[in-house]
Each structure stands twice: as structure tokens, then as C-alpha cells.
C-alpha positions in Angstrom: 53.3 92.5 88.7 52.3 96.2 88.1 52.6 97.5 84.6 55.1 100.3 84.3 55.0 102.9 81.5 58.1 104.4 80.0 57.6 107.5 82.1 56.9 105.3 85.2 60.1 103.3 84.6 62.1 106.6 84.7 60.3 107.6 87.9 61.1 104.2 89.5 64.7 104.3 88.3 65.1 107.8 89.8 63.8 106.5 93.2 66.2 103.6 93.0 69.2 105.8 92.1 68.4 108.3 94.8 68.0 105.6 97.4 71.2 103.9 96.3 73.1 107.2 96.8 71.6 107.9 100.2 72.1 104.5 101.7 75.6 104.5 100.4 76.2 107.8 102.1 74.6 107.1 105.5 73.2 103.6 105.7 69.7 102.3 105.5 68.5 103.2 109.0 69.4 106.9 108.6 67.6 107.1 105.2 63.9 107.8 105.3 61.2 107.3 102.5 60.4 111.0 102.9 64.0 112.0 102.2 64.1 109.7 99.2 60.9 111.2 97.9 62.0 114.8 98.4 65.4 114.4 96.8 64.1 112.3 93.8 61.3 114.9 93.3 58.6 112.3 93.2 55.5 111.8 95.3 54.5 109.6 98.2 51.9 107.9 96.0 54.6 107.1 93.4 56.9 105.7 96.0 54.3 103.3 97.4 53.1 102.4 93.9 56.5 100.9 93.0 57.6 99.7 96.4 55.9 98.2 99.4 58.1 100.0 101.9 61.7 101.1 102.3 63.1 97.6 102.7 61.5 96.7 99.3 63.2 99.7 97.8 66.6 98.7 99.3 66.0 95.2 98.0 65.6 96.6 94.5 68.6 98.8 94.9 70.7 95.7 95.7 69.1 93.8 92.8 70.2 96.6 90.5 73.8 96.5 91.9 73.9 92.7 91.3 72.6 93.2 87.8 75.4 95.7 87.1 78.0 93.3 88.5 76.7 90.5 86.3 76.5 92.7 83.2 79.9 94.3 83.7 78.4 97.8 84.0 79.3 98.4 87.7 81.7 101.2 88.7 84.1 98.5 90.0 85.2 96.1 87.3 84.8 92.4 88.2 86.2 90.8 85.1 89.3 89.3 86.6 91.5 87.2 84.2 95.0 88.2 85.3 97.0 89.5 88.3 96.8 92.9 86.7 93.0 92.6 86.7 93.0 91.6 90.3 95.1 94.6 91.2 92.8 96.8 89.2 89.8 95.4 91.0 91.4 96.5 94.3 92.4 99.9 93.0 88.9 100.5 91.6 87.7 100.5 95.2 90.1 103.3 96.0 89.0 105.3 93.0 85.4 104.9 94.0 86.3 106.3 97.5 88.3 109.2 95.9 85.2 110.1 93.9 83.5 110.8 97.3 86.6 112.4 98.8 87.1 109.4 101.0 83.8 110.1 102.9 82.3 106.7 102.0 83.3 103.1 102.1 81.9 100.2 100.0 78.1 100.6 99.4 77.6 97.0 100.4 79.7 97.3 103.5 77.8 100.4 104.5 74.4 98.6 104.2 75.8 95.5 105.8 77.1 97.4 108.9 73.6 98.5 109.7 72.0 95.1 109.5 69.8 93.9 112.4 68.1 90.6 113.1 65.0 92.0 111.3 66.8 92.6 108.0 66.9 89.0 106.6 65.9 90.0 103.0 68.6 92.6 102.8 71.1 90.2 104.4 70.3 87.6 101.7 70.6 90.2 99.0 74.1 91.2 100.3 75.1 87.5 100.4 74.2 87.1 96.7 76.3 90.1 95.8 79.3 89.0 97.8 78.9 85.5 96.4 78.9 86.9 92.9 82.1 88.8 93.6 83.7 85.8 95.4 82.9 83.5 92.4 84.7 85.9 90.0 87.8 86.2 92.1 87.9 82.4 92.9 87.5 81.6 89.2 90.7 83.5 88.5 92.6 81.5 91.1 91.1 78.2 89.9 92.3 79.0 86.4 95.8 79.9 87.6 96.0 76.6 89.5 94.7 74.6 86.5 97.4 76.2 84.4 100.2 75.4 86.9 100.7 79.1 87.9 99.3 78.8 91.5 100.5 76.5 94.3 98.3 73.4 94.6 98.0 74.0 98.4 96.3 77.4 97.8 92.6 77.3 98.6 90.9 79.4 95.9 87.7 80.1 97.9 89.7 81.2 101.0 91.9 83.5 98.9 88.8 85.1 97.3 87.3 85.6 100.8 90.6 87.1 101.9 90.5 89.6 99.0 87.0 90.7 99.8 87.6 91.0 103.5 90.8 93.1 102.9 88.9 95.4 100.5 86.1 95.9 103.0 88.4 96.6 105.9 90.7 98.8 103.9 87.9 101.0 102.6 86.5 101.4 106.1 89.9 102.6 107.3 90.1 104.9 104.3 86.8 106.5 105.3 87.8 106.8 108.9 91.2 108.4 108.1 89.9 110.3 105.1 93.0 109.1 103.2 93.5 106.7 100.4 97.0 105.8 101.8 95.7 103.1 104.1 93.7 101.5 101.3 96.6 101.6 98.8 99.0 100.1 101.4 96.5 97.3 102.2 96.3 96.6 98.4 100.1 96.4 98.0 100.5 94.1 101.0 97.6 91.9 100.0 98.9 91.4 96.5 102.4 90.7 97.8 101.0 88.0 100.1 98.8 86.5 97.4 101.7 86.3 94.9 103.6 84.1 97.3 101.3 81.4 96.1 102.2 82.1 92.4 104.6 79.8 90.6 107.6 81.3 88.9 106.3 80.4 85.4 103.2 82.6 86.1 102.5 85.1 83.3 100.2 88.1 83.4 
């Protein structure tokens, strides 16, 4: 592994942050190393010192996102311990879109939509991220069932997959329509559906 000085670490982080913003805005295929270098105000030598190629940089962008999810420092909060937390997780997606005036959807969905058969490393990185999110949502449903507040026939993993799929689809519609209304409506309907599995003694 190459040694990285304090100044070098800042340069590398700037490249990662610039790439993260660009691929979120327009996808991996439409983002070039030259554009990343120009916007980050770095040099080509610096780019290729820290990264083998663009795919390696995208890999490290996704590694950074995963680290933020695991450390609780991501823009979207993934600590879900109640129904209120689950609703907040959904609405955090809307707030993220509003920050960009509804011109972007989920960064992971944007990258995933551009995957080809040659992007196995990036696909696996995205799987790790979605698995981490799925685990956190499923853990909430597992706890609810263990405490008698969720119907026994509810499948925690499937409910978690459903939440993620709805969030991804709703954010895409929000981007297309340039409106948060579609996302917020999907959130309300999804929570209403999920709470049909909740027992009456459920507490927040």
C-alpha cells in the first residue's frame, strides 16, 4: 500500500468527494477522469498515484459511502429502532433530493442504473451497501416480531427489500417529475401497508 502524507490524504479525499458528487449527478459512464481532475483542482499524476483507474476511484467512493453508513455519519440516517425512525429514513431520502432541487435520485441507484456486464467490482460494492441497509431495516422488523409487535407471518427480509425498492423507485419518479410529491406519497402508502403487519399493542 502506498504511503499517504497528511497533504496527500487531503488530495485523495478531494478526488473521492469530487467523483462522488459527479457520479451522483450524472452516473459513472458520463464522468471522466479528466473532469474529476479539473474540478478537484488536482493533477493527472496525483489521480493515478492514488487510483489505478476510474473504476478504482468509484470503488473507493462506494467504500467511503459504506463506511459512513456503518459509522452513522451518512446524510441519510440508518439507525432504525422504531416506526418513527423508519419513517424518518424514508423522508431523509426526500430531503436529500430536495437539497439538489429534485434533479438527482439515490447516489447508489444512479450508479447501479449504469452498470454493465463489465462492472462486476462496482456491482459487488453496491450489493454490500444495499445489504448493509437491508440488515438495518430487517433488524428493526426482527425486534418488533420478537417483542410481539409484528405479525408472525411477516417476513422481515422481504419487508426490508420492499422498503429499499420503494425508496429507489420513488426517488427515480421524484427526479423525473422534479417534484417531491410522488416520493412523499409513496412513503405514506408504504408505511400504511407495512403497519398492517403491526400488532395493536405496538408502541413507538
